[in-house]
C-alpha positions as CSV (number, residue, x, y, z in Angstrom):
1,X,-4.8,27.2,42.9
2,X,-4.0,24.2,40.6
3,X,-3.4,24.3,36.9
4,X,-6.7,23.3,35.1
5,X,-4.6,21.0,32.9
6,X,-3.9,18.8,35.9
7,X,-7.3,17.2,35.3
8,X,-6.6,16.3,31.6
9,X,-4.9,13.2,30.3
10,X,-2.4,13.8,27.5
11,X,-1.5,11.6,24.6
12,X,2.1,12.2,25.1
13,X,2.0,10.3,28.4
14,X,1.6,7.0,26.5
15,X,3.9,5.1,24.5
16,X,2.5,3.8,21.2
17,X,5.0,0.9,21.0
18,X,2.7,-1.8,22.5
19,X,-0.1,-0.7,20.1
20,X,2.3,-0.8,17.2
21,X,3.6,-4.2,18.3
22,X,0.1,-5.6,18.5
23,X,-0.9,-4.2,15.1
24,X,2.3,-5.7,13.6
25,X,1.5,-9.1,15.2
26,X,-2.1,-9.1,14.0
27,X,-1.0,-8.0,10.5
28,X,1.5,-10.9,10.5
29,X,-1.1,-13.5,11.5
30,X,-3.6,-12.1,8.8
31,X,-0.7,-12.2,6.2
32,X,-0.1,-15.9,7.0
33,X,-3.8,-16.7,6.7
34,X,-4.1,-14.8,3.3
35,X,-1.1,-16.6,1.9
36,X,-2.7,-20.0,2.7
37,X,-6.3,-19.1,1.8
38,X,-5.9,-16.9,-1.4
39,X,-2.4,-17.7,-2.5
40,X,0.8,-15.6,-2.8
41,X,-0.3,-13.8,-6.1
42,X,-3.3,-12.1,-4.5
43,X,-1.4,-11.7,-1.2
44,X,1.2,-9.7,-3.1
45,X,-1.5,-7.5,-4.7
46,X,-3.0,-6.8,-1.2
47,X,0.6,-5.9,0.0
48,X,1.1,-3.6,-3.0
49,X,-2.2,-1.8,-2.4
50,X,-1.6,-1.5,1.3
51,X,1.9,-0.1,0.8
52,X,0.7,2.4,-1.7
53,X,-2.0,3.5,0.6
54,X,0.4,3.9,3.6
55,X,3.0,5.8,1.6
56,X,0.4,8.1,0.0
57,X,-0.9,8.8,3.6
58,X,2.6,9.5,4.9
59,X,3.4,11.8,2.1
60,X,0.1,13.6,2.6
61,X,0.9,14.1,6.4
62,X,4.3,15.6,5.3
63,X,2.6,18.0,3.0
64,X,3.9,16.4,-0.2
65,X,0.6,16.7,-2.1
66,X,2.0,15.9,-5.5
67,X,3.7,12.7,-4.6
68,X,0.8,11.6,-2.5
69,X,-1.6,12.3,-5.4
70,X,0.7,10.2,-7.8
71,X,0.7,7.2,-5.5
72,X,-3.1,7.5,-4.8
73,X,-3.7,7.6,-8.5
74,X,-1.5,4.6,-9.0
75,X,-3.4,2.7,-6.5
76,X,-6.7,3.7,-8.0
77,X,-5.5,2.5,-11.5
78,X,-4.4,-0.8,-10.1
79,X,-7.8,-1.3,-8.3
80,X,-9.8,-0.3,-11.5
81,X,-7.9,-2.8,-13.6
82,X,-8.7,-5.8,-11.3
83,X,-11.4,-8.1,-12.1
84,X,-14.3,-8.5,-9.6
85,X,-13.0,-12.0,-8.7
86,X,-9.7,-10.4,-7.7
87,X,-11.2,-7.2,-6.1
88,X,-13.5,-9.0,-3.8
89,X,-11.0,-11.0,-1.7
90,X,-8.6,-8.0,-1.7
91,X,-11.4,-5.8,-0.4
92,X,-12.2,-8.2,2.3
93,X,-8.5,-8.7,3.3
94,X,-8.0,-5.0,3.6
95,X,-11.3,-4.8,5.6
96,X,-9.9,-7.4,8.0
97,X,-6.7,-5.7,8.4
98,X,-8.6,-2.5,9.4
99,X,-10.8,-4.4,11.7
100,X,-8.0,-6.0,13.5
101,X,-6.1,-2.7,13.9
102,X,-9.3,-1.1,15.3
103,X,-9.7,-3.9,17.8
104,X,-6.0,-3.4,18.9
105,X,-6.5,0.3,19.3
106,X,-9.7,-0.2,21.4
107,X,-7.9,-2.7,23.5
108,X,-5.0,-0.2,24.2
109,X,-7.5,2.6,24.7
110,X,-9.4,0.7,27.4
111,X,-6.2,-0.4,29.1
112,X,-5.0,3.3,29.0
113,X,-8.3,4.6,30.4
114,X,-8.2,2.0,33.3
115,X,-4.6,3.0,34.1
116,X,-5.6,6.6,34.2
117,X,-8.3,6.1,36.7
């Protein structure tokens, strides 16, 4: 009799390095576009908000709730103090970044599924 887990596909079987590389490449391309389209001042705000969000999420996953809340509050304060003219392109930029990472993830998931079959 075979083990019932033989039929399952485990996440540990796949390296995330290609996905991370693609996300970094797409993020870099978007960064270049943002710098040329909206300028370095707004680009720096996008980077600051993105960094605060990433750090807060990492701290949350490491069960450091206090530090995560502090960074989340700092990010919220910064967003609330922006004018609508600043907030709209920032929101669009973050949305584009998330969209690109989702496309990269879908691409790698489809490739992994094809390899598995």
